[in-house]
N, C-alpha and C positions, 0 to 999 in steps of 0.2 A: 473560598474554593470548594467546589463540590467533589465528592469522592465516590467511587464505586469499588467493588471488592475483587480480589483475586480468588483463587479456588480455596484458599485457606481463610478467607474472610478478612484479610488485611487490606487496608485502604490504598487505592491508586487514584491519584488526582485525575480528573477527567480531561485536563489539559496536560499534554506531555511536551517536552522540549525536544524538537528534532535537531540534532547536532550536525547535520550534513551541510547546512547553509550558513555557517559562521562567516562573518565578514573577513576579508583578506587585507593584509598590510603588505603590499608587494606581492610576493608569491606565497607567503605564509599566512596562516590564520592569525588574526589580531586577537591574541589571547586576553589582553587587558580589557578590550572592548567586550569580548564574549563573557568574561568574568562578571563585568558589571550587569550585563543582561541576565545572566544566570542568577546572580544575587537577587535581582528584582523578582525573578520567577520563584525562587526559593521563599522569599519574604511573602509572596502571594499565595504560597501553599503548594506549588508544583513539586512533585516528588518523583517524577518519571522522566528519565533522560535517555534518549535513543541515539546510538552511534553504530558504526560498523567497521570491520577490518578494512574494507575497500574504500571508505570515505577518506580521501587524502588528508592526513594530519589530524583527523577528528578525534580518534582514540587518544592520541598523545595530548591534545589540547584538553580533552575532558579529564584525563588523569591529572594533569597539572592544576587545572582550575579547582577540582574538588580537594586536592591535597592542600592548596592554598586556603580554601574556605573551611577545611576541617569538619565537614559534615557528612562523611561517607555513610555513617550508620542511619542517617535520616532520609536517604534517597534510594531510588532504584536505578541502577545502570543497566541498560539493555544494549547488547552488542551481538554480532552475528558471525557465524562460521561460514566462510565462502566455500561451501562444499564442492562447488563446481571447479575450484582450483586445487583441491586436494585429491590425491590418488591412493591414499592409504590411511589406515588408522593412525600410524605414526605421524603422518602429515597433518591430520586433524589435531592431534595432541600438541604438536609443535606450534601450530597456529594459535591454539588456545593459550599456551604459555606466553607467546609473544603478546597476545592481547592483554593478559593480566599485567605483564610488564609495562606495556604502554599506558594502561589505565591506572597503574600504581595502586593496585588493590589485590587482595587475596581471594576475591570471589566476584562472580557476576550474578546479579539478581535475575536478569532475564536473558537467556541465551537462545538465539534463534538460528535455525538453518536458513541461510539467506537465499531468497528466491527459490524456494523449494516448490516448483510448479508442476511436478510430475510424480506420480506414484511410483514409477519405475526408478526415479532418482532416489527416493526414500528406501526402496527395496535394496538398491545397490549399496547405500550407506549401511543398512542393516547387515548385509553380507560382509562388509568390512569390519563389523563390530562396533560401529559408531553408537548405536542405540544402547548397547551394554555399557560402553565407556561413559556416555552421558549420565546414565543412571548411577554409575559408580561415583562420578563427580558430584552428583546431586546428594548422594548419601554422605559424602565427606564434606559437604557444605560449600564446595567451590563453584557450584552452579545451583542456584536456588529454584529456578523455573525453566522448563524446557519448552521451546515453541518453534514456530517457523513463520517466515514472511512469504507472501503469495501474490502472484500476478496472473494466474491462469483463469480457466473458466469455472463455473459453479460446480459442475459435476465432478471435476478432478479435485476441487477444494473439499467437497464432501467426502470423497474417497480418502483423502489425506487425513481429514479429521477422524475418520473411523479406523485409520491404520495404526494409531498409537494413542497412548493416554497423555495427550498434550496438556500442558499447564496453561497455555495461552497461544494465540496466533495473531498475525498482523496482516491486514489486507488493505488494498486501495479501495476507497469507498467515498462517495460523495453523491449529491443529487443527480449528477449526470451519469455516474456509474451505478445507479440504483439497480440496473438489470444487466450489467456486464461485469466481467471478472468474477470475483466471488459473489458479489451482488447481495441484494436483500435476502434472497433465499438462503445463501450461504451464511450470512450474518445470523439469521434467525435459527438456522440449524445449530450453529455453534452455541447460541444462547440456550437452546433447549438442552444441549449436552452439558451446560454449565461451564463452557470454555470461554474465558475472557477474550475479547477481541479489541486489539489496538488498531486504530485507523491511521493510515498514511495517505498523503495526497488529498486531504479533506477539501482543498480548494483547487485541485488539479494543478499544483505548482503555481498558484496565483492566477490561473487562467479564468477562474470564476469570479475574479476581481478585475483584472486588467484587460481581458479580452472578450468581455461580454458585448454583444451587439447593442446598438444604441436603444433599440426598443426595450431590451431587458433592463438596461440602466435606467430608463425612464420609468418603467414599472416600479422598480425599487425606490427610486427617488421620490415618487409620488405616494408611496405607501405610508399610511399614518403611523406605523411603528417607528419610522425613522432609523431603521437598521441600515448599516452599510452592506454592500454585497458580501463581504467577508463574514459579517455577523449572521446574515441569513444562512450562509453555508454551514457555519459552525453550529448554530442553534438547531438546524435541521438534523444534524448528527446527534447532538446531545439529547434531542427529543426522544431518541430510540434507546430503550433500556438495554438492548444487546450491545450497544457501544460502551466499552469500558473506558477507553482513553483515546483522545484525539491528538495526534502529533502535529505540531506546528513548527516549521523551520524559521524560528524568530531570529531576526538579526538587527533589531533596533529596540531601544528602551521603550519607545512609544508603542511598538507592536506588542511587546511583552505585557505592558500595562493594560492595553486594550484587550488582549486575549485573556488575561487573568480576570478582568472585569466580566467578560462574557461568560467564562467558565464558572464564575462565582454566582452568577444570576440564573444559570440554565439548569433545568431539571427535566427528566423524562416526562413526557405527557403534557407539556406546556403548550404545544402547538394547537391553534384553533383551526376550524374549518377554513376560515379566511386566510390563515397562514399557509395552509397546504395549497389553497387556490393560487396564492401569489407564486409559490414555487412552481406550480403547474404552468402558470402563464409565462414565467421566466424560461422554463424548459422549452415551452412551445416557441418562444421567441428565438431561443438558441437553435431549435430544430429547423426553423425557417432558413437558417444559413447552411444547413447540411445538404449533402448530395443525395442521401438515401433515407427514406422515412422509416428506418428500422427502429422499433421501440425496445429491442432487446428481450422480447417475450420468450424467445427460444422455442417456439412451436415448430420451427424448421429443423430443430435438432432432435436426435443426433444425426449428423451427416454420415452416410455409410462409408464415405471415404476419408472421414476424419477432419474435414474443414470446420474451423470454428467460425461459423457464419456471423453471429452477432458481434463477436470481437473484431472481425475483419471490417464490418460496416462501421463499427464504432471508431476504429482508427482511420478509415477512409473519410468519415465525416470530420474527424478532428483535423485532418489536413486543411480543410477549408474554414472550419469554425475556430480553430485554435492555432496550432503551430505545426508546420510540415515536418520539421526534423524530429520533434518530440513524438508526433504520431507514428512516424516510421520506427522510431526507437521502441515505442510501446508494442508495435506489431511484431518486431523481431523478438522482443523479450517474451511476449505471451504466446507466440506460435512456433518459434524455431528452436528454442532452447529446451527441448524435451526429446525423449527417446523416439516418439512418433510425432513428427511435426504436424501442425494443424493449420498450415497456411493455405491461402486460396488456390495455389498451384495444384493442389490435390483434387480439385473439382473435376468430375467426369461428365458434368452436365446431364445427370440422370433426371433431374426435374422433380425428384421426390420432395425436396424442400419447398418448392413453390406450391405444391398441393396443400400444404399446411399453413402457409403464411396468411394471417388474418389481414395484413396490410396489402396483400396482392402485389408484392414486390416482384419484379422480374429478376429473381435472385441470380440466376445463371449469368445473365447479361451484366448485372451490377458487380458480380464477383470478378468478371474480366476487367471491368473499369477500375475496380479497387486494386486488382493485382498490378495493373499498369502504373498506378500511382505509388503503391506501397513497396513493390518488389523492384528495387533499383538494380543496376547491373551487378552489384556486389552480392546480391541476395543468394543466387545459386551457389557461388563459391563458398559463401558462409554456411549455407545449409550442408554442403559436403564436409566442411571443416568441423562443424558441430557433430555430425555423425561419425566422422573419422576419429576425432579425439574424445568422443563421448563427453562433450562439454555440457550436456544436459544433466550430468551428475557423475 
């Protein structure tokens, strides 16, 4: 197993175990099966395990498994405060105590503000005193590292990084999201600041494995490396020194062993020019199935009316190249759950964006098309509800 470091210089395995996708037995998590898979990961050197308050049954399962294995001091448990569900400091404290009870532990190694996608949400938490409380819990050892997980755009991500002395952060990042969400620019900014970055959705929920177009599959199959689609995606991430840990939602012993092998062989800077060219060709093949030829360069940004244009096109393309329901979910998550929504409905057709687009995309026209696909009938009522109940934070 390869390791990279936290801000204190302590080792973090570059492969992390994502505990959201444990196998089920009936309606419940199959704890015995999950324990066997986690034991293989532990034996392979994995020391980072990620769960969350809102993952059904996950914290309870993690707590029971690690109590059985008796290895609490050898691992890092990451879990998350659902700040969007709490309305007071007392509510945050109550949630944290419940998490400790579920996890059967006296402390959490990595505590994240879950889906903190808006700087205004963080300011609201600070007004409630959450930042002071987190620091107090860190001083008394019940929280070891303070961070946040993120699904918004690059500019907001950088603002959040600068808003607090974070110990780490967590972003969605893969070779398709290289220039969307926090993106490469956000990753490298965090690296420059010395903030460890944990990666979620490294294979876009398996879509870079199971939903690749035939042309992309053929390119990978014919490459002399002999890597699987999953291995290409993981090695592309491990090649970047700014990536501290990559989470994988492993739910089979075979998957655990394979991912441990890849993480044991991968180091930053291993990619050759030929490797990068293969990834470029695969992305090009995926791009041929997309509706809009947006590269995510963001030259069209900022929109004077707040539309997140690259993210909108990214989700619009995902409807056709990946999964319709997941694309709409990502669009809601990344545009609506913030104090100032960034959805395509805000477009006033001023045309400023088109003046700067190097791909010469008819952005105004395509935003209309994207809105028709992404903003279903429940979108406007949900926007109203988010604003009314302040669900952005």
